[in-house]
C-alpha positions in Angstrom: 0.0 0.0 0.0 1.4 3.4 -0.9 2.1 5.7 2.1 -0.4 8.3 3.1 1.8 11.2 2.2 2.1 9.9 -1.4 -1.6 9.4 -1.6 -2.2 12.9 -0.4 0.2 14.4 -2.9 -1.0 12.2 -5.9 -3.5 13.7 -8.3 -5.8 11.5 -10.3 -5.4 12.7 -13.8 -5.1 10.8 -17.1 -1.7 10.1 -18.6 -0.4 12.8 -21.0 0.4 12.3 -24.6 3.1 13.7 -26.9 4.6 12.8 -30.2 6.8 9.8 -30.6 10.0 11.7 -30.1 11.5 12.3 -26.7 11.3 15.9 -25.5 9.3 18.4 -23.4 5.5 18.3 -23.3 2.5 18.9 -21.0 2.7 17.5 -17.4 0.2 14.9 -16.2 0.0 16.4 -12.7 0.2 19.8 -11.1 3.9 21.0 -11.1 5.8 23.9 -9.6 6.9 26.7 -12.0 9.9 26.0 -14.2 9.1 22.3 -14.6 9.0 20.5 -17.9 7.8 17.0 -18.7 8.6 14.6 -21.5 9.2 11.1 -22.7 12.4 9.2 -23.2 12.0 6.8 -26.1 13.8 3.5 -25.4 13.7 0.0 -26.7 11.2 -2.2 -24.9 14.0 -4.9 -24.9 17.5 -3.8 -25.5 18.4 -7.2 -26.8 15.6 -6.9 -29.4 15.5 -3.1 -30.0 12.9 -2.9 -32.8 9.9 -2.0 -30.6 10.0 1.3 -28.8 8.3 2.5 -25.6 8.2 5.8 -23.8 9.4 6.5 -20.3 7.9 9.6 -18.6 10.0 12.1 -16.7 9.8 15.6 -15.3 12.6 18.2 -14.8 12.3 21.0 -12.3 14.9 23.7 -12.9 16.2 25.4 -9.8 16.2 29.2 -9.7 18.6 29.5 -6.8 21.6 31.9 -7.2 23.9 29.2 -5.8 22.4 26.4 -8.0 24.5 23.3 -8.0 25.3 21.6 -11.4 24.4 18.1 -10.3 20.6 17.4 -9.9 18.8 14.9 -7.7 17.1 12.2 -9.7 14.2 10.4 -7.9 12.2 7.3 -8.6 9.4 5.8 -6.4 9.1 2.2 -5.4 6.5 -0.4 -6.0 7.3 -1.7 -8.5 4.7 0.3 -10.4 4.4 3.4 -8.3 4.4 6.8 -10.0 7.1 9.4 -9.2 6.1 12.7 -10.9 3.6 13.7 -8.2 6.5 14.3 -5.8 8.3 16.8 -8.0 7.1 19.8 -6.0 7.8 18.1 -2.7 11.3 17.3 -3.7 12.0 20.7 -5.2 11.3 22.2 -1.8 13.7 19.8 -0.3 16.5 20.7 -2.8 15.9 24.3 -3.8 19.5 24.7 -5.0 19.4 21.8 -7.4 17.5 20.7 -10.4 15.1 17.8 -9.5 14.4 15.0 -12.0 11.6 12.6 -11.3 11.7 9.5 -13.6 8.9 7.0 -14.1 9.4 3.3 -14.3 8.7 1.9 -17.8 5.1 0.6 -17.8 4.0 2.8 -14.9 1.2 5.3 -14.9 2.9 8.2 -16.7 4.9 6.1 -19.2 3.6 4.5 -22.4 2.3 1.9 -22.4 1.0 1.9 -18.9 0.7 -1.7 -17.8 -2.5 -1.7 -15.7 -3.9 -5.0 -14.7 -7.4 -4.5 -13.3 -8.1 -8.2 -13.8 -5.6 -9.2 -11.0 -6.5 -6.2 -8.9 -10.1 -7.4 -8.8 -9.0 -11.0 -8.2 -6.7 -10.0 -5.3 -9.6 -8.0 -3.7 -11.7 -11.1 -4.4 -9.6 -13.0 -1.9 -11.7 -11.3 0.8 -15.0 -12.5 -0.8 -16.9 -15.7 -0.9 -16.3 -17.6 -3.2 -12.6 -16.6 -3.5 -11.6 -15.3 -6.9 -9.3 -17.2 -9.2 -6.1 -15.1 -9.4 -4.4 -17.4 -11.9 -7.3 -17.1 -14.3 -7.4 -13.3 -13.9 -3.6 -13.2 -14.5 -4.0 -15.1 -17.8 -6.7 -12.7 -19.0 -4.4 -9.7 -18.2 -1.4 -11.3 -19.9 -3.4 -12.1 -23.0 -4.8 -8.6 -23.2 -1.3 -7.0 -22.9 0.1 -9.3 -25.5 -2.7 -8.3 -27.9 -1.6 -4.7 -27.4 1.9 -5.8 -28.5 3.5 -5.7 -25.0 6.5 -8.0 -24.4 6.5 -8.5 -20.7 10.1 -9.7 -20.7 11.1 -6.1 -21.2 9.8 -4.9 -17.9 12.4 -5.8 -15.3 14.9 -4.1 -13.0 17.8 -4.3 -15.5 15.8 -2.5 -18.2 14.5 0.1 -15.8 18.0 0.9 -14.6 19.2 1.3 -18.1 16.4 3.8 -18.7 17.8 6.0 -15.9 21.3 5.9 -17.4 19.9 6.8 -20.8 17.9 9.7 -19.3 21.0 11.3 -17.8 22.7 11.2 -21.2 19.7 12.5 -22.9 19.3 15.5 -20.5 23.1 16.2 -20.7 24.0 16.1 -17.0 27.6 15.2 -16.4 26.6 13.6 -13.1 23.7 13.5 -10.7 22.6 12.2 -7.3 20.5 9.1 -7.2 17.5 8.9 -4.8 15.6 5.7 -4.6 12.9 4.4 -2.2 12.0 0.8 -1.5 12.0 -1.2 -4.8 13.8 1.7 -6.6 16.8 1.4 -4.2 17.6 -1.8 -6.2 17.2 0.1 -9.4 19.5 2.9 -8.2 22.1 0.5 -7.1 22.1 -1.0 -10.6 22.4 2.5 -12.1 25.3 3.4 -9.8 27.1 0.2 -10.9 26.6 0.6 -14.6 27.2 4.4 -14.8 29.9 5.1 -12.3 31.2 8.3 -13.9 27.6 9.7 -13.9 26.9 9.2 -10.2 28.0 11.7 -7.6 26.1 10.1 -4.6 23.3 7.7 -3.8 20.5 7.9 -1.3 18.7 4.6 -0.5 15.6 5.0 1.6 14.2 1.7 2.8 16.9 -0.4 1.1 15.8 -3.6 -0.7 19.1 -5.4 -1.4 19.2 -7.8 -4.3 20.6 -10.5 -1.9 17.4 -10.5 0.2 14.7 -13.0 -0.7 11.8 -10.6 -0.1 9.0 -13.2 -0.4 10.6 -15.7 2.0 11.3 -12.9 4.4 7.9 -11.3 4.4 6.3 -13.4 7.2 9.3 -13.1 9.5 9.5 -9.4 8.8 5.9 -8.9 9.9 6.5 -10.9 13.1 9.6 -8.9 13.8 7.8 -5.6 13.4 5.0 -6.7 15.8 7.7 -7.7 18.3 9.3 -4.3 18.0 6.0 -2.7 18.6 5.5 -4.9 21.7 2.3 -6.6 20.5 3.6 -9.9 19.0 1.6 -12.1 21.4 -1.6 -10.0 21.0 -1.1 -10.1 17.2 -1.0 -13.9 17.2 -4.0 -14.0 19.5 -5.9 -11.8 17.0 -5.0 -14.1 14.1 -6.0 -17.2 16.0 -9.4 -15.7 17.0 -10.2 -14.6 13.5 -9.0 -17.8 11.8 -11.4 -19.6 14.1 -14.3 -17.2 13.6 -13.8 -14.9 10.6 -15.2 -11.4 10.7 -17.6 -10.0 8.1 -17.0 -6.4 7.4 -18.7 -4.0 5.0 -16.3 -2.5 2.5 -16.2 -0.5 -0.8 -14.8 -2.0 -4.0 -12.8 0.9 -5.6 -12.8 -0.6 -9.0 -16.5 -1.2 -9.3 -17.6 1.5 -6.8 -19.9 -0.9 -5.0 -20.3 -2.1 -1.5 -19.5 -5.7 -0.6 -19.1 -7.8 2.6 -15.5 -8.9 3.2 -14.8 -12.1 5.0 -11.7 -11.6 7.1 -9.8 -14.5 8.5 -6.8 -13.9 10.8 -4.4 -14.6 7.9 -6.3 -12.1 5.8 -6.0 -9.4 8.5 -2.3 -10.2 8.9 -1.9 -9.6 5.1 -3.6 -6.3 5.3 -1.7 -5.2 8.4 1.6 -6.1 6.7 0.7 -3.6 3.9 -0.7 -1.0 6.2 2.3 -0.9 8.6 4.4 0.6 5.8 2.7 3.9 6.9 4.4 5.4 9.9 1.1 6.8 11.2 -0.4 3.3 11.1 2.6 1.8 12.8 2.3 4.4 15.6 -1.3 3.3 16.4 -0.8 -0.4 15.6 -0.3 -1.4 19.3 -3.7 0.1 20.2 -5.3 -1.4 17.1 -3.9 -4.9 17.5 -4.8 -5.0 21.2 -8.4 -3.9 20.4 -8.7 -6.5 17.6 -7.4 -9.2 19.9 -10.2 -8.2 22.3 -12.8 -8.5 19.6 -13.3 -5.0 18.3 -13.9 -6.1 14.8 -15.4 -2.7 13.9 -11.8 -1.5 13.4 -11.4 -3.7 10.4 -13.4 -1.5 8.1 -10.7 1.1 7.5 -8.1 -1.6 6.9 -10.3 -3.3 4.3 -10.9 0.0 2.5 -7.2 0.7 2.5 -6.6 -2.6 0.6 -8.8 -1.4 -2.2 -7.1 2.0 -2.3 -3.7 0.3 -2.5 -4.7 -1.8 -5.5 -5.4 1.2 -7.6 -2.4 3.3 -6.7 0.1 1.6 -9.0 0.2 -0.3 -12.2 -0.2 -4.0 -11.3 0.9 -5.3 -14.8 4.3 -3.7 -14.3 4.4 -4.9 -10.7 3.8 -8.5 -11.7 6.3 -8.4 -14.6 9.1 -7.2 -12.4 8.2 -9.5 -9.5 7.8 -12.6 -11.7 11.3 -12.1 -13.2 13.3 -10.6 -10.3 11.7 -12.0 -7.1 9.2 -14.8 -7.2 11.4 -17.4 -8.9 13.8 -17.3 -5.9 11.0 -17.9 -3.4 10.7 -21.3 -1.7 8.6 -20.7 1.4 4.8 -21.0 1.6 3.1 -18.0 3.1 -0.2 -17.5 5.0 -0.5 -14.0 3.3 -2.9 -13.9 0.4 -0.9 -11.2 -1.5 2.2 -13.4 -1.5 0.3 -16.4 -2.7 -1.5 -14.2 -5.3 1.8 -13.0 -6.7 3.0 -16.6 -7.0 -0.2 -17.6 -8.8 0.2 -14.7 -11.3 3.8 -15.7 -12.0 2.8 -19.3 -12.5 0.4 -18.1 -15.2 2.8 -15.7 -16.8 5.8 -18.0 -17.1 8.4 -15.2 -17.5 12.1 -16.0 -17.5 14.1 -15.6 -14.3 16.4 -12.5 -14.3 20.1 -13.1 -13.8 21.5 -11.7 -10.5 23.5 -8.5 -10.9 25.1 -8.2 -7.4 25.5 -4.4 -7.9 27.9 -2.3 -5.9 29.4 1.2 -6.2 32.3 3.2 -5.0 30.1 6.4 -4.8 29.1 7.6 -1.3 25.9 6.0 -0.3 23.5 7.0 2.5 21.0 4.3 3.6 18.0 5.1 5.7 15.9 2.6 7.6 12.7 2.9 9.7 12.5 1.3 13.1 9.0 -0.2 12.3 9.5 -1.0 8.7 7.9 -4.4 7.9 9.0 -4.5 4.3 12.7 -3.6 4.3 13.5 -4.0 7.9 16.7 -2.9 9.7 17.9 -6.5 10.1 18.4 -6.9 6.4 19.0 -3.3 5.2 21.8 -2.5 7.7 24.1 -5.5 6.9 23.6 -4.9 3.2 24.5 -1.2 3.7 27.6 -2.2 5.7 28.8 -4.4 2.9 29.0 -1.5 0.4 32.5 0.1 0.1 31.5 3.7 0.9 28.1 3.6 2.7 26.7 4.8 5.9 23.5 3.5 7.6 21.1 5.4 9.9 18.0 4.1 11.7 15.1 6.5 12.3 13.0 5.9 15.4 9.2 5.6 15.3 9.3 5.5 11.5 8.2 2.8 9.1 8.6 2.5 5.3 9.6 5.4 3.0 11.4 7.3 5.8 11.8 10.6 4.1 8.0 11.0 3.6 7.2 10.6 7.2 10.2 11.9 9.1 11.2 15.6 8.8 14.6 15.0 10.4 15.5 12.4 7.7 14.8 14.9 5.0 17.3 17.3 6.6 19.8 14.5 6.8 19.4 13.6 3.2 19.9 17.2 2.1 23.0 17.5 4.3 24.4 14.2 2.8 23.9 15.3 -0.8 25.4 18.7 -0.1 28.5 17.0 1.2 28.5 13.2 0.7 32.0 12.8 2.1 31.4 14.3 5.6 29.3 12.3 8.0 26.6 14.3 9.7 26.9 14.2 13.5 23.6 16.0 14.4 21.1 13.5 15.9 17.4 13.6 15.4 15.4 14.8 18.4 13.5 12.2 20.3 10.2 13.9 19.3 10.9 14.0 15.6 7.9 11.8 15.2 5.2 12.6 17.7 3.6 9.7 19.6 -0.2 9.6 19.5 -2.0 9.9 22.8 -3.7 7.0 24.6 -6.8 6.2 22.6 -10.3 5.3 23.6 -11.2 2.6 21.0 -14.2 3.4 18.8 -15.0 3.1 15.1 -17.3 6.1 15.2 -14.8 8.7 13.9 -14.0 6.6 10.8 -17.7 6.0 10.2 -18.3 9.8 10.5 -15.5 10.4 8.0 -17.3 8.2 5.5 -20.8 9.5 6.3 -20.6 13.0 7.8 -24.3 13.1 8.5 -23.7 10.7 11.4 -22.2 13.6 13.3 -25.6 15.4 13.2 -26.4 14.8 16.9 -23.1 16.4 17.9 -23.7 19.4 15.6 -27.3 19.8 16.9 -26.1 19.5 20.5 -23.4 22.2 20.1 -25.9 24.6 18.3 -28.6 24.0 20.9 -26.1 24.6 23.8 -25.0 27.9 22.2 -28.6 29.1 21.7 -29.4 28.1 25.3 -26.4 30.0 26.6 -27.2 33.2 24.8 -31.0 33.2 25.4 -30.8 32.2 29.1 -28.0 34.7 29.8 -30.2 37.5 28.2 -33.1 36.5 30.4 -31.1 36.1 33.5 -31.8 32.4 34.0 -28.6 31.2 35.7 -29.1 27.4 35.7 -30.1 27.3 32.0 -27.2 29.6 31.1 -24.7 27.4 32.9 -26.2 24.4 31.3 -25.6 26.0 27.9 -22.1 27.1 28.9 -21.0 23.6 29.9 -22.5 22.2 26.7 -20.5 24.7 24.6 -17.4 24.0 26.7 -17.8 20.3 26.1 -18.3 20.7 22.3 -15.2 23.0 22.2 -13.0 20.6 24.1 -14.0 17.7 21.9 -13.4 19.6 18.7 -10.0 20.8 20.0 -9.0 17.2 21.0 -10.0 15.7 17.7 -8.3 18.6 15.7 -5.1 18.1 17.7 -5.0 14.4 17.1 -5.7 14.8 13.4 -2.8 17.3 13.2 -0.3 14.8 14.6 -1.7 11.5 13.3 -5.0 11.5 11.4 -4.8 7.7 11.1 -5.4 7.4 14.8 -8.9 8.5 14.3 -9.5 5.2 12.5 -8.8 3.5 15.9 -10.5 5.9 18.3 -10.5 9.2 20.1 -8.1 10.5 22.6 -8.8 9.1 26.1 -9.4 12.7 27.3 -12.5 12.9 25.2 -14.1 10.1 27.1 -13.1 11.8 30.3 -15.0 14.9 29.2 -18.3 13.0 29.3 -18.9 14.3 32.8 -19.1 17.9 31.4 -21.9 16.8 29.0 -23.6 15.1 32.0 -23.3 18.2 34.1 -24.8 20.2 31.2 -27.7 17.8 31.0 -28.3 18.0 34.8 -28.3 21.8 34.8 -30.5 22.0 31.7 -33.0 19.6 33.4 -32.9 21.6 36.6 -33.7 24.8 34.7 -36.7 23.0 33.2 -38.2 22.6 36.7 -38.4 26.4 36.9 -39.2 27.3 33.3 -41.4 24.8 31.6 -41.6 26.5 28.2 -41.0 24.7 24.9 -37.5 26.2 24.4 -36.3 24.7 27.7 -38.1 21.4 27.0 -36.4 21.2 23.6 -33.0 22.0 25.1 -33.5 19.3 27.8 -34.6 16.6 25.2 -31.6 17.5 23.0 -29.1 17.4 25.9 -30.4 14.1 27.2 -30.6 12.5 23.7 -27.1 13.6 22.9 -25.8 12.1 26.1 -27.4 8.8 25.2 -26.0 8.9 21.7 -22.5 9.9 23.0 -22.3 7.1 25.5 -24.0 4.3 23.6 -22.9 4.9 20.0 -19.8 7.1 19.8 -18.0 5.8 22.8 
């Protein structure tokens, strides 16, 4: 699943079109000023160069007076994730350098874009009854792409790395600084190895070494992250409970736009959690979520299921499958309980692509490797030794951070900038302990997420706040002390709740999918006091306005205690 920051920055717009020649053209997403976009025309297979494809890219030209000659070239992970939507974000990180964002061949802003809605639907169908046939869906996708003239053998790490080298030569930069995240760290290592004179430095965020068997490591990685978070036993309890008695959860199919009921076993939830934990905000609230799920709070599964659907439409699955089936799956020997792993293997069995030859890339260029403490995909235990094996690399772990460190951790961005400014000198400034804020203790409830999906569910709160304000003003004007204090406490309660929710959303909006700050539950006594004062005022003034205020106050208190909390 792509991280929340990427999803927030991404804009859903159709791919752009230009002529067959490489060169500048319109951009497919909103870009900062002085940014041009274009296509690099390359062979689909360099060992059979007749058929050509187009690789999308964007170049943001720095306007700084002290502009450096060597730009930063960035590629997102996946495989199959888009890169261009981060051009503005990166240009703010590196105001004194040009920023080049390059797409992977076959991704959203390249041509052809290898979408595979057939397998996306089948993977989501693993949560339905009957379970969808992933292999059959993969065969339909393969046949459709072949009819379009696509040779899937041309979509692998070796060819993607060669595209990056060709782009540097096309743009005319003597050298540049490579910046890869997750899967693209492997691409950038291949680029550094094959184009040594064109590489000044390398940043590898969430390093995925070629020597690591990602599929065989996935289950142990998830268990290790849960242990680091301190909830490994609770996690296993949750899996066992749901495997014995699967939960049925309403969800939305993002491809069809329809509601369906997902059947969630413990293994299915483990699969979803493994993807969700790549987000640092999710990792921060995972202990509370896992504990609540172990205790039977299945209502918290709805946001997790919805996130699965979102993740399936954020990258081009055809490209993802092509790369994985050549570079990763053929080396896997371990059976998994995770349906995404088994789904990938089913796709690869249907596609029958050749296994890529190992490259074992290395580089003499300075390398800065970043790892997140909670990363379940490229964990410290594999990234750090691989970094230490490089001739001129340094490794740094970032606390309270998961996958794609630079998107979640502001201190890591500063460290990356410092490294690229001077790759030879090691930064000695530590990150502050509060670089990533910890969420407060949470009162578990699914109500905030349900309200985010259907805002009308918050109508009782809005009515209560408005009625309390009207009661305060009218009672104060008439000199009715009890009624005025009843309205005042109601307004105070509403204000405290709004402030607490706003503060939580500002530090970790994902926490609202798990519950509310514990303090909000503690404020219930204020609403109760308001109801008592309002009822007391009714004993003296039995008019309809006071009767209405009493009914609203009592009704809200019931709604608050029985539904929201």
